[in-house]
DRENDO-1510 file (C-alpha; in Angstrom, 1 decimal, always signed):
<recs>
REC; n; res; u; v; w
REC; 1; MET; +40.7; -107.6; -129.1 .
REC; 2; THR; +39.5; -109.8; -126.4 .
REC; 3; ASN; +39.6; -113.6; -126.4 .
REC; 4; LYS; +35.8; -113.7; -126.8 .
REC; 5; ALA; +36.0; -111.8; -130.0 .
REC; 6; THR; +38.7; -114.0; -131.3 .
REC; 7; LEU; +36.8; -117.1; -130.4 .
REC; 8; ALA; +33.6; -115.8; -132.0 .
REC; 9; ALA; +35.4; -115.0; -135.2 .
REC; 10; THR; +37.1; -118.4; -135.3 .
REC; 11; VAL; +33.8; -120.2; -134.6 .
REC; 12; LEU; +32.2; -118.2; -137.4 .
REC; 13; PHE; +35.0; -119.0; -139.8 .
REC; 14; LEU; +34.9; -122.7; -139.0 .
REC; 15; GLY; +31.2; -122.7; -139.2 .
REC; 16; THR; +31.4; -121.8; -142.9 .
REC; 17; PHE; +32.5; -125.3; -143.8 .
REC; 18; SER; +29.2; -126.9; -142.7 .
REC; 19; GLY; +28.0; -127.2; -146.3 .
REC; 20; LEU; +25.2; -124.6; -146.3 .
REC; 21; ALA; +23.7; -123.5; -149.6 .
REC; 22; SER; +24.8; -119.9; -149.0 .
REC; 23; ALA; +28.3; -120.9; -148.2 .
REC; 24; ASP; +29.9; -118.4; -150.5 .
REC; 25; SER; +28.4; -115.3; -148.9 .
REC; 26; LEU; +28.8; -116.8; -145.4 .
REC; 27; ALA; +32.4; -117.7; -146.1 .
REC; 28; SER; +33.2; -114.2; -147.3 .
REC; 29; ARG; +31.5; -112.6; -144.3 .
REC; 30; ALA; +33.4; -115.0; -142.0 .
REC; 31; ALA; +36.7; -114.3; -143.7 .
REC; 32; SER; +36.0; -110.6; -143.5 .
REC; 33; ALA; +35.2; -110.8; -139.7 .
REC; 34; LEU; +38.4; -112.8; -139.1 .
REC; 35; SER; +40.5; -110.3; -141.0 .
REC; 36; VAL; +39.0; -107.5; -138.9 .
REC; 37; VAL; +39.9; -109.4; -135.7 .
REC; 38; ILE; +43.5; -110.0; -137.0 .
REC; 39; ALA; +43.9; -106.4; -138.0 .
REC; 40; SER; +42.8; -105.1; -134.7 .
REC; 41; GLN; +45.2; -107.4; -132.9 .
REC; 42; GLY; +47.9; -106.1; -135.2 .
REC; 43; ASP; +47.0; -102.5; -134.4 .
REC; 44; ALA; +47.1; -103.2; -130.7 .
REC; 45; ALA; +50.6; -104.8; -131.1 .
REC; 46; LEU; +51.9; -101.8; -133.0 .
REC; 47; VAL; +50.7; -99.4; -130.3 .
REC; 48; GLN; +52.5; -101.5; -127.6 .
REC; 49; ILE; +55.7; -101.6; -129.8 .
REC; 50; ARG; +55.6; -97.8; -130.3 .
REC; 51; ARG; +55.2; -97.3; -126.5 .
REC; 52; GLU; +58.0; -99.6; -125.6 .
REC; 53; LEU; +60.3; -98.1; -128.3 .
REC; 54; GLU; +59.6; -94.6; -127.0 .
REC; 55; GLU; +60.4; -95.7; -123.4 .
REC; 56; SER; +63.7; -97.4; -124.5 .
REC; 57; VAL; +64.7; -94.3; -126.5 .
REC; 58; LEU; +64.1; -92.0; -123.6 .
REC; 59; GLU; +66.0; -94.3; -121.3 .
REC; 60; ALA; +68.9; -94.5; -123.8 .
REC; 61; MET; +69.1; -90.7; -124.1 .
REC; 62; LYS; +69.1; -90.0; -120.4 .
REC; 63; PRO; +72.9; -89.9; -120.0 .
REC; 64; PHE; +73.2; -87.4; -122.9 .
REC; 65; LEU; +70.6; -85.0; -121.7 .
REC; 66; PRO; +71.5; -82.1; -119.3 .
REC; 67; GLU; +70.2; -82.5; -115.8 .
REC; 68; ALA; +67.4; -80.1; -115.0 .
REC; 69; PRO; +68.2; -77.8; -112.1 .
REC; 70; ALA; +66.3; -78.7; -108.9 .
REC; 71; PRO; +63.4; -76.4; -108.3 .
REC; 72; GLU; +63.9; -74.0; -105.4 .
REC; 73; PRO; +61.7; -74.9; -102.4 .
REC; 74; GLN; +58.9; -72.4; -102.1 .
REC; 75; LYS; +58.1; -70.7; -98.9 .
REC; 76; PRO; +54.7; -71.2; -97.5 .
REC; 77; ALA; +52.3; -68.3; -98.2 .
REC; 78; GLU; +51.9; -65.8; -95.4 .
REC; 79; THR; +48.5; -66.1; -93.8 .
REC; 80; PRO; +47.0; -63.2; -92.0 .
REC; 81; VAL; +46.6; -63.8; -88.3 .
REC; 82; ALA; +43.7; -62.3; -86.4 .
REC; 83; GLN; +44.8; -60.0; -83.6 .
REC; 84; LEU; +42.9; -59.8; -80.4 .
</recs>
């Protein structure tokens, strides 16, 4: 998540301690919003870790994989030439 979302969730969470009459429902909503922010940051971190792990595995396996033969160069297609 972006820093704005994190900041908004933090402000919402800290605002629950202002002593409002409906502090219980506000506190639970703030805690819920904060947990959503934390969960989305964790998901983003897991995606990044997966990508880095895949790259490192492919890099580590390169010496053991057979080299693919180089493709043969293709001849340009013959184009018809107008005769005068």
